[in-house]
C-alpha positions in Angstrom: 10.4 13.4 9.4 6.8 12.4 8.5 5.0 9.4 7.3 2.6 9.5 4.4 0.5 7.0 2.5 -1.2 6.7 -0.9 -2.4 3.8 -3.1 -3.2 3.3 -6.7 -0.8 5.5 -8.6 -1.4 3.5 -11.7 1.5 5.0 -13.5 1.7 4.4 -17.2 4.6 6.5 -18.6 5.7 3.7 -21.0 2.4 2.0 -21.6 -1.0 3.2 -22.9 -3.5 2.5 -20.1 -5.9 5.4 -19.5 -7.7 5.7 -16.2 -10.5 8.1 -17.3 -12.9 5.1 -17.4 -13.1 5.6 -13.7 -14.2 9.2 -14.1 -13.0 12.8 -14.8 -11.2 12.9 -11.5 -8.5 10.8 -13.2 -7.9 13.4 -16.0 -4.2 14.4 -15.9 -3.7 12.2 -12.8 0.1 11.7 -13.2 0.6 15.5 -13.3 -1.5 15.7 -10.2 0.5 13.1 -8.4 3.7 14.9 -9.3 2.4 18.3 -8.2 0.8 17.3 -4.9 3.5 14.9 -3.9 6.2 17.5 -4.4 4.1 20.1 -2.5 3.5 17.7 0.4 6.4 15.4 0.9 9.9 16.5 1.9 13.2 14.8 1.7 13.5 12.7 4.9 9.9 11.8 4.9 8.6 8.3 4.0 5.7 7.4 1.8 4.0 4.0 1.8 2.5 3.3 -1.7 -0.1 0.6 -1.1 -0.3 -1.3 -4.4 -1.2 -0.9 -8.1 1.8 1.3 -8.7 2.4 0.8 -12.3 0.6 -0.7 -15.3 3.9 -2.1 -16.6 4.0 -5.7 -17.5 7.8 -6.1 -17.3 10.7 -4.4 -15.6 11.7 -2.9 -19.0 8.4 -1.2 -19.1 8.6 -0.4 -15.4 11.9 1.6 -15.6 10.3 4.9 -16.7 7.7 4.7 -13.9 10.3 3.9 -11.3 12.5 6.8 -12.7 9.6 9.0 -11.9 9.0 7.6 -8.4 12.8 7.9 -7.7 12.7 11.6 -8.7 9.9 12.4 -6.1 11.0 13.6 -2.6 11.2 11.2 0.3 11.7 7.4 0.9 9.2 5.1 -0.7 8.0 1.7 0.6 6.1 -0.1 -2.1 3.5 -2.8 -1.6 2.1 -5.1 -4.2 -1.3 -4.6 -5.8 -3.4 -6.8 -8.0 -2.4 -4.9 -11.2 1.4 -4.9 -10.4 2.1 -7.7 -13.0 5.8 -6.6 -13.1 6.3 -7.7 -9.5 8.8 -10.6 -9.3 10.7 -12.2 -6.6 12.4 -10.0 -4.0 15.8 -11.1 -5.3 14.9 -9.9 -8.8 13.3 -6.7 -7.7 16.2 -5.8 -5.4 18.5 -6.5 -8.4 16.5 -4.2 -10.6 16.6 -1.4 -8.1 20.4 -1.8 -7.6 21.1 -2.0 -11.3 19.2 1.2 -11.9 20.7 3.1 -9.0 17.5 3.7 -7.1 18.3 5.0 -3.7 14.8 5.7 -2.2 12.7 2.7 -3.2 12.1 -0.4 -1.0 9.5 -3.2 -1.1 7.1 -4.3 1.7 6.8 -8.1 1.1 7.2 -10.6 3.9 9.1 -8.1 6.0 8.5 -4.8 7.9 10.2 -1.5 8.4 10.6 1.0 11.3 9.7 4.6 10.5 10.1 6.8 13.6 7.3 5.9 15.9 5.8 3.4 13.7 6.2 -0.3 12.6 5.3 -0.6 8.9 3.7 -3.9 8.1 1.6 -5.1 5.2 0.6 -7.5 2.5 -1.7 -7.4 -0.6 -4.6 -8.9 1.1 -7.6 -10.3 -0.9 -11.1 -9.1 -1.8 -14.0 -11.3 -2.9 -17.5 -11.7 -1.7 -17.2 -15.4 -1.8 -13.9 -16.9 -0.6 -15.1 -20.4 -1.8 -15.5 -19.3 -5.4 -12.4 -19.4 -7.7 -11.8 -16.0 -9.4 -9.8 -16.0 -12.7 -8.6 -19.5 -11.8 -7.6 -18.7 -8.3 -8.6 -20.5 -5.2 -9.7 -17.6 -2.9 -9.7 -19.7 0.2 -6.0 -20.6 -0.3 -5.1 -17.0 -1.2 -6.7 -15.7 2.0 -4.8 -18.2 4.1 -1.6 -17.2 2.4 -2.2 -13.6 3.0 -3.0 -14.2 6.6 0.4 -15.9 7.0 2.2 -13.1 5.3 0.5 -10.5 7.5 1.5 -12.7 10.6 5.1 -12.9 9.3 5.2 -9.1 8.6 4.0 -8.3 12.1 6.6 -10.6 13.6 9.3 -9.0 11.6 8.2 -5.6 12.8 8.3 -6.6 16.4 11.7 -8.1 16.1 13.0 -4.8 14.6 11.3 -2.7 17.2 12.6 -5.0 20.1 16.2 -4.2 19.2 16.0 -0.7 20.7 13.1 -1.5 23.1 11.1 1.6 21.9 7.4 1.2 22.0 5.8 1.8 18.5 2.4 1.5 17.0 2.0 -1.3 14.4 0.4 0.1 11.2 -1.0 -2.3 8.6 -1.0 -1.5 4.9 -3.1 -3.6 2.5 -3.9 -3.2 -1.1 -7.4 -4.8 -0.9 -9.9 -3.7 1.8 -10.5 -6.1 4.6 -13.8 -4.5 5.1 -15.9 -2.4 2.8 -19.6 -1.8 2.2 -20.9 -5.0 3.8 -17.9 -7.0 2.7 -15.6 -8.4 5.4 -12.7 -10.7 5.3 -13.0 -12.4 8.7 -9.6 -14.2 8.6 -7.6 -11.1 7.8 -9.6 -8.9 10.3 -9.0 -11.5 13.1 -5.3 -11.6 12.4 -5.1 -7.8 12.6 -7.0 -7.8 15.8 -4.7 -10.5 17.3 -1.7 -8.4 16.2 -3.0 -5.4 18.1 -3.4 -3.3 14.9 -5.5 -0.2 15.6 -5.0 1.4 12.1 -5.1 -0.2 8.7 -4.8 1.6 5.3 -6.1 0.2 2.0 -6.6 1.2 -1.6 -8.1 -0.7 -4.6 -11.5 1.0 -4.5 -12.2 3.7 -7.2 -15.1 5.9 -7.9 -16.7 5.3 -4.5 -16.4 8.9 -3.4 -19.4 8.7 -1.1 -17.7 6.0 0.9 -16.5 6.8 4.4 -12.8 7.8 4.7 -12.6 5.6 7.9 -14.5 2.5 8.8 -14.3 1.5 12.4 -14.7 -2.1 13.3 -13.5 -4.2 16.3 -11.6 -1.2 17.7 -9.7 -0.8 14.4 -9.9 2.1 12.0 -9.7 1.1 8.2 -8.7 4.1 6.1 -9.4 4.3 2.4 -6.4 5.9 0.7 -6.9 5.2 -3.0 -5.2 8.0 -5.0 -8.4 9.3 -6.6 -10.3 9.2 -3.3 -7.7 11.4 -1.5 -7.3 13.6 -4.7 -3.8 12.3 -5.5 -2.2 14.0 -2.4 -0.3 11.6 -0.1 -2.1 11.4 3.3 -0.2 12.3 6.5 -0.2 9.6 9.2 0.2 11.2 12.6 1.2 9.5 15.9 -1.9 8.1 17.7 -1.9 10.8 20.4 -1.8 13.5 17.6 -4.4 11.8 15.4 -7.4 13.8 16.4 
């Protein structure tokens, strides 16, 4: 069993939301996702999808996209992105999954999962150059504080799960927004990751910056960019640390 990650599927099977404004790499992107996912991921594997999953606004619009996700091989752990407007309470989302008979879809939100040698933790995060400036009516300082608490809670949940069998596992952090990118840095989130002992963090959200480094190392942590267009729509394999060379 293997662990993979990808962000920013931006599925739009029941909505009209073209992605080619971000460049030619997005042409036929849903066919690329289907092809490369099926070539890469096997039944029994797990894929973390780090936000911006669907352009749907409601669960009615979401169904066709989730039917597609369910049809793909492997277990899927979904994380909220800034464009996932369909995202509701966990009670409502779990009911939606149950009502539609989805067996391979779970949500990473104020919780954690164990996948083999890994503790899977995450939250949406936040990304703005000035945390004191409201964006679209949002108080960024409050949002960052909330995201820090969610990260802290996710890590605590993961440790509790792992402690049950006493097996030592690496804590992986999945965010939608980058905590660090091209001179931008969210000090509060980075500090929380550092305190949690996170060595690898995976993020999406960034599109078209194909010259950006695949990995940014800061404070003994590696931050991996895994936006779908950046990794050519192929889920990226995460190896155990001693194999990740």
